[in-house]
N, C-alpha and C positions, 0 to 999 in steps of 0.2 A: 506105875500105879497098880497094874494087874499083878506084877511080881510081888508086891507087898501084900496084895489080897491072898495070893496063893500061899505065901510064907506064913500068913496068919491063920492058915487052916482052911481057906476057901477051896472049893472044888472047881475044876475046869468047866464042869457042866453049868455051875452057877454063874460063872463068868459069861458063858455063851448066852444063858438065859437073860441076864441083866442087860447085856449089850443089845440083844435082839429086841427087848421090850422098851428100852429107853434111848438108844442111840438114834438121833434124827437124821444124820448124814446130810446135813444142810449143804456142805460144800460139794459133796458128790452129786447131790440132787441138782444143784445149780449147774455143775459141769455137764450133767446129763441133759438138762433142758437146753443149755447152750448148744450142745452137740446136735440135738434134734432140730433146733432153729437153723443151724448152718446147713444141715442136710435137707431142710425144707426149702433152701434157696436164699435165706437172708444173708446179707453181706456180713463177713466175719467182724469187720470194724463196728458195724451197727450193733451186732450182738455184744461185743466187748463193751461198748458204750452203755448199752442197756444194763448189763450186769454191774458195771462200775457205779452207774447212777443209783441203782437199787441199793447197792451196798452203802453208798454215801448217805442215802436217806435213812437206812437202818442205823448207821453209826451215829448220825446226828440225833436221831430219835432216842436212842438208848445210851448215849455217851454219859459216862459217870466219871467226873474228874478225880474223885477219890480213888477209884479202881485204877484209873490211868496212872496216877502218881505211884501206886503200889508196884507198878512195873519196875521202877528204879529201886524201890525198897527191896523187892524180892530178888531181882537179877543183878543189881549193883553195877551194871554196865549198859552201854547202848545196845538195844536189841538189833540183831542183824536185819530183821524184817523192817524196822523203822528206817535204817540207813538205806534200805532198798526202796522203800515207799517214796522217800523224798526225791528220788530221781525222776519221778513222774509228775507232770504238771497237774494231773487230776487230783492226786493225793496231796500235793502241796496246797492246792486250792482248798481242799477239805480242811487241812490244818489251819490255814489262814482264817477260815470261817469259824472253826471251833475256838481259835485263839481270841477272836473278837467276842465270842459269847461267854467264854470262861477265861478271863484275863488273869485269874489267880492260880490257874492250874500249872504246877511245876513241870509236868510232862510236856505240855503244849509250849510253855516258855522255852524249855530246852530244845524242843523241836524247831521252833522259829530260829533260835540261834544256830542250830544244826543246818538249817536251810541257808542262813546267811553265810555260814562258814563254807558251804558248798558252792557259793558264788551266785546264789539266786536272790541277792538283796534287792535287786531292781524290782522284784514283785511285791515287796513287803510294805509299800508306801501306805497301805490302808490298814495295816495291822497295829492295833493299839498296844499290844504287848511289847512290840519292838521299842516303844517309847519308854519302857521301864528298864531297858538294858542299854547302857551307854555305849557299849561296844557295838551292839547291833544297830542302834540308832545312828551312831556316827557313820558306820559303813553305808547304811541305807541313805542317809542324808548326802554323803559324798557322791554316791552313785546317781542319786536322783538329780542333784544340782548339775552334775556333769552332763547327764542326758538332756536336761531342760535347756542348758546353754548351747548344746551342740545340735539340738534337734530342730531348731528354727521356731518361728512364731506359731505355727500350727500345732506343733507338739506341746509348746508351752501352754497354749489355751486349753488343749485337751487334758493334760495331766496336772495342771495347776490345782484344780479342786481337790484331788486326792493328796497331793503334796501338802496343801494347806491343812487338810484334815489331820494329817500325821503331825505336822509341825505345831498345830494349834491344839494338840491333845491336852496340853497342860502348860502352865506358866514356865516350868523348867525347860520343856522342849522348845517353846517359842523363843525364850531368852537365849538358850544355848545356840539355836539356829541363827538368830539375828546377830549375836556376838561373833559367831564363826564367820558369817558372811560379811559382817562389817570389817573384820580383819582382812578377809580376802579382797574386799573392795578397794583396799589401799594399794593393791598391786597395779603397776603401770599397765600390764597386759591383761585385758579382760576385766579390769576393775569396774568399768562403767556398766558392763553387763550384769555383774554381781549386784551393783547398786540398784539397777533396774529390777532385779529379782527381789531384792529386799523391799522395794516399794510395792511391787505387785503382791508380795506376801502380806504386807501390812494392809493394803487395800482389801485383799480377799478376807483377811481376818476381820476387818471392820464390817464388810458386807455380811459375813456369817453371823456377826453379832446382831446386825440390823434385821436380818432375815429371821433370827430367833426371837424377834419382838423387842429388841433393844432400841432406844431412841438415840438420835444423833447427839442430843445434849448429854446423854449418859456416856457416850463414847468419849466426848471431850472431857467430861468430868473424871472418868476412870483413867484416861491417859494422863491428865494433868496431875491427878492425885497419887497414882500408883506406878506409872512408868518411870523407872529410875534412869534409863539411858546410860547404863554403866559404860558400855563400850564407847558411845559417843562422848561421854564425859572424859574418859581416858584420852581419847584422841584429841579432844579440845584442849585438855591440860597440856598434852604433849606439844601441841601446836603453839600454845602460849609460851611454853618454856623455850621452844626453839626460837620464837619471835622475840622473846625477852633478850636472847643473845644477839639476835640480828637487829633489834630495834626497829622493826617494820610494823606497819599497820596490818592486822589480820585481814586476809583476803575476803573472808566471809563478811567481816564488818563493813569493808568498803563496798561490797556488793549489796548488803542489806540496805544501806542508806540511800541507794538509788531508787527505792520503792517507797511511795507515800505511806503505805500501811505500816512498814517497819519504822519509818521516821516518826510516825504518830505514836508508836509504842515507846520509842526512846524518849519522846517528849513527856509522855505520861509517867514513865519510870523516873525520869529526871526530876519531875515535880515531887514524886513520893520519896525519892532517895537523893536529896541534893548534895550529900557528902560523898557520893560514890565517884571515885576517880575515873573509873571506866566510862560512866555515863557523862561525866564532865568532858572527858576526852571525845566521846562520841558526838556531843553537841557541838564541840569545836570543829570536828570533822565534817559535820553536816553544814556548818557555817562556811567552812573552807570550800565545800562542794557547790556553794552558790544558793543554798536553800535558806539563807538567813531570814527571808521574808516570812517563814513559817514559825519562827522561834520567839515571837513577841510574848507568848504566855509562859515561856519556860524560865523558871526562877534561876536555874543554874547558869543561864546565859548572863545573869546579872553579876556573877562572881568572876567572870573572865573578861577583862577589859577589852581584849581584842575582839571577842565574839560580840560583846555588848555594843562596842563602837560600830561594828559592821551592821548589826541588826538595827541600831538606832539610825544610822545613815540611810539604810534601805527603807525603813518605815517612814521616816520624815519625807523622803523623796516621793514615796507612793501617796502619802497623805496630801502633799502639796499639789501633786499632779492629778489626783483622782477626783477632785471636785468635792462639793459640799456633802453629797450623799455618802461617798466613801469615807469622808472624815467622820461623819456621825456614826457610821457603822463600825469603824475600826478604832475609834478613839478610846473606848473602854479597855480594849486589850492593850493598846499602847500605854494608856495610863497605868494599868496594872503592872506592866513591866518597868516603866520609869519610876513608879512609886514603890518599887520593891523595897527600897531602903533609902536612907538619907543620902548615901553616897551616889546612888544611881540618879536620884532626882537632881541633886546638885550638879553632877557631871552633865546631865542632859540640858539643864537650864543654862549652865555656863556656856556650853557649846552653842546652843541656839541663840543665846544673847550675843555672842560674837558674830554669828551668821546674820543676825537681824540688823547689824550695822552696814551690811552690804547694800549698795544703792539698788541693785536688781534683786527683787524678791524679798528684800528685808522686811517689808510690811507684812507679808504672808507668814514669815517666821515669827514675827512678834505676835501675830494673831494666834499661832499655834502655841506659843509660850503662855499666852493668856488662857487659852482653852485648857491647857495642861494644868495651869494653876487652879483654875475653876474646878476642874475634875478632882484635883487633889483635895481641895476644900470640901467638896461634896462627899469625899471618902472619909472625912473626919480627920484629915492630916493638917497640922499647923505648919504651913510653909511660909508664914509671914516673914521670919528672919531672912530666909533665902531670897524671897521676892524683893524685900527692901534693900538687901545687900547688893543685888544685881542691878537695881535701879539707880544706884549711886547715892542712896540716902545717907550713907555713913558720913558723907561730907557735910551733912546738915543734921546734926545730932538732935536738935529740938523737933524738927519736922519728922525725923525718923522715929523718935520716941512717941510722938502724937499718933502717927499712923500705926505704929506697932501696937499701941494700946487699943485703938479702935478695931483693928483687923483681928487681933487675937481674941477679943470679946465678941466680935461680929456685931458691934453696936457703936453708934456715934455718941459723942458727949460734947456739950457746949465748950468745955475748957479746951479740949484738943482742937476743935474746929476754930476756936478763937486764935490759937497759936498759928494754925495754918493760914488763917485770914490775914493776920498781921504780917506773916512772912511773905505772902504773895501780893500784898499791897505795898511792899517795900520797893525801893528803886532797883534793887538787885535781888529779885526773887529766886528761889530754888528752881531747878528745871521743872517744866510742866509735866514731864513723864513721871515725876515722883508721885503725883496725885492722879495719874491715869491708870491706877491699879483697878481692874474690873470689879473686884469685890468691894472696893471703896466707893466706886461710882454707883454701884447698885444700892449701897446703903444710903447715899445721898438722894438718889431717885426715889427710893421708898420713903425717905423722910419728907420729901416734897409732895409726893403724889399719892401716897397710900392714905385712904380716907381715915383710918384709925390712928394715923401718926399724929403726934402732938409735939410740935416744935415751939419752943419758947419764942414768942413774938420779938423779944429783944435780940435774939440771936438769928432769927430767920434770914435776915439780910446777909449775914456771914455765910450761912449754908448756901444761899443762892449764888453769892459771889464765887465761892470756891468751886461750885459745880459749873458755873459759867466759864470760869477761868480754864478749868480742865477741858471743857468742851469747845472753846473758841480760840484760845491763844495758840499761836505757832511760833517756833523758834528756828533760827538758821545757825548752822554750825560749820566751821571750817577748821580742819585739822584738829578736831576734838574740842575746839574752843567755841563758846557761844558768841556769835557776832551780833545778833539782833533778836528782839522780842516783838512780835507783831500782835498788837492788841486791838486791831481795827474792829473786830466783831465782838469784843468783850462787852462794851456798853450796850449795844442793841440786844445782845443775848441776855444780859442781866435784866434789862427792862422788860423784855418779852417774857422771861421766866417769872418775873414778879407778877405780871398781869395774869398769866395763865394759871400760875400756882394759886393765886387768890381765888380765881373762879372755881377751880377744882376743889378747893378747901371748903367752899360754901355748901357743898353737897346739894346743889339744886337738881330738881328733876328735869326731864327732857323739855317739858313745856316752859319752865322757867329759864332754861339755857338758850332758848330761841333768840332772845334779845341780845345775847352775847356771842352768837354763832360767828359773826363777822370777825370779832376779835380772835376767836379760837382759830378760824381758818387762816387768818392773816399770819398768825404766829406759829402755825404748824409747819412752816417752811424751815424752821430751825430744827435740826436733827435731834438735839437733846430734848427739846420740848415735845417733838413728835413721839419720841420714845417714852417720855414721862406720861404723856396723855394716853398712850396705848396701854401703859400699865394701870393708869387710873381707870380707864374704860374696863379693863379686865377685872379689876377689883369690884367695880360698880355692877357690871352685868352678871357677875358671879353670885351676887346676892340673890337668894331664892325668891325674894319678893319683888325683884326689879320688873320682870316681865308681867307679873301678876298685877302690879299697880299701874303699869304703863298702858296708855290708851292710844298712842300714836300708831299709825299704820307702819311707819318705819321709824324706830326710836333714833333720836339724835345721836346717841352714843355709837350706834352702828354706822351712821353717816360719817362720824368722825374717823372711824376705821377706814372707810372708803377714801377719805381725803388723805389720810396718812399714807395709804398704799399708793395713791396717785403720785405723791411727792417724794417718797423715799423707798427706793428699790431694796435697800439693805434690811428694811423692816418687813418685807413681804413674808418671810418665813414665820416670824413671830405673830404677825397678823393672821396668817393662815392657821397656825396652831390654835389661836384663840377661837377662830371661827369653827374649826373642826370640833373643839371641845363643846362649843355651844350647840352645834348641829347634833352631836352625839348625846347631849343631855336629854333626860327623859321629860323634864318639865311636867311632872305628874300633877302639879297644882293647877295647871292650865286646862281649859276646855279643849277637847280634841280638835275642833275647828280652828281655835286660836293657835294651838300648837302647830297645826299643819300650815297655817298662814305664816307663822314665824319661820318655819323651815324653808318655805318658798322665798321669803324675804332674804334669808341668808344666802341661798343659792343664787338668787337673782342679782342682788346688789353687791354681794361680796365675792363669792367664789368665781363666778364667770367673768367678773371684771378684773380680777387680779391674776388671772392665768392667761397664757397665750400658747398657741401651737408652735412647734410640734409637740404633741403629748406622748408620753411613754405608754406602751401597751398596758402595763399594770394600772396606771392612773386611769386610762380610758375605760378599761373593763370595770373598774371600781365605781366610777361616777356615771357612766352611760345609762345604766338602768334607772338611776335616780332622775337624771335629766330628761330621759324619754318618757317618764311617767307623766301623763297628761293631768293627773290629779294634782301634781306638784307644780308643773311648769306650763300647763295648758293656757292659763290666762295671760301669760306674758310672751306668747309666741305670736308671730305675724304670718299672714298668709303668703307673703312674698319671700319668706325665709331670710329676711334681712336682720332679724333679731339675734342677740348673742346666743340664745338657746339653740336655735337652728344651726348657727355656725359651729357651735361646740359639737353638736351631734354629728355633723358632717366630718369635722376634723377628727373626732374620736373614733368613728368607724374606719376612717382611713388609717389611723394609727394601729388599730386592732388587725386590720387586713394585712398590714406590712409584717 
């Protein structure tokens, strides 16, 4: 520079003048100050650190990335001073800091690569610029993974945050890292440690997202919508291809079905995608593993006879052994499965029809067949042809046609009843089971005891006879052949039914029925009459004006329920259902005191008289507050505690305590 000045005509004196007036001699001044500090007794290392820190502060303050990039433009090669600087940790730290602040500076990017080439990549985990250079990033990633795996748990916990920061710099770095580690995790030696690191990395990435204000729901949403799982998909496809050759069940699938959560997922998917072969296979696998009891609602099970048979067998067994409560709880799901299609309904009913012929437990199976048929009808399915075919009606075409006509329309008609009447008054009538179809019996009961029902008087005797025959006649069979027809109860049942039906049809009020109460009580011993009267009482007391017009302390219709419950255990549930409906009714048309007295009557004469200990805890907790309320039951308690109310309170508290 000075030579050029002199060649251009400048004088040496001017050079001296300009230098003396403008040259600051910063470096020399620093060296001089450092020398003074050392001579003053300050440790040389401390002085060196002071100088370096001051220089770093000045560089950070005045650093210009454009001027820094011009170094390569002007010189065209790596400056010797730069190669020398990166040998020292202090200056490498400065470059890392500047690279974080100026990620687009070419000079700093080059310097980071230079540092990596020099073997210091282990220091670069927090440098974002390294994430833009695949060569540097790969080297840093390899070094960091190696140190984390070999450094033990303490080093992992210490360095994982910085490692996560680098890997999570962008989608490309996270994906690249996870794919690379996924490949390494397949190695037999050390693969499990790599998988653990993958999981820790994923966990840390999620935590960083949550700490930044993200919600857990957003994590799930983003992962499900955006995560492509390329490496995992490749591995999965490879495993499938291998197993396609080997013909084995995937190990991960066999493991997944051991857990209720994943089985539930497969059931849900199988419902949504019934044609998926993999899901059909999985449902069969679940059934083979012994979990067929869970598959009652899965429609795909209905397409595989082996699975369906196993599920059907398990469900029938549990329904028969679980009692009435379990039957009511699980019958809807069982019906849904069996009624999936005509083939499943027919198969199930045929199987149960065969089982119902067994002397041990056959009656329970028949009851289940009837419940299934009833549920199918309630679902709007016309199963009449199957019901009649299984009952043997095909051997009696006229009876079959008459029953089919009425059941399909869900209504009786005199012409068809007349056909059945003539056939069952014949010397060789059809089997009684033919007219014991629950839906048909319900139609007959309604025709006889429903107040609004209008039966032609000319045909009423035929209706009564057919109903009495179905309710009272028994048959004996030997080797499939009918040997005898026992009609001992037919005439008494018919006569009793005629008397009671006539009384119910007159629509008398409680006071008017008092004169006939002995006739009613005497004939309530017949189950079919008790059931009919219970339905008649239900229709009568459900009228909104019944309790409003009634003046008796205890209406006779409620007394009839009491008598029915006393004589017929099998009608307890239906009676209780009626009483519960009455108790839960608002009776807004009644005065408050009358309403309270009515509820006391229901609790006193009906509920406490039809139940017996031991009670379940749920039942006791539900009813105890009502029974203990003195406003409701105070007038019917006795001081010595011998009344039903006091006994119930004692037993209910004992049930809750258990």
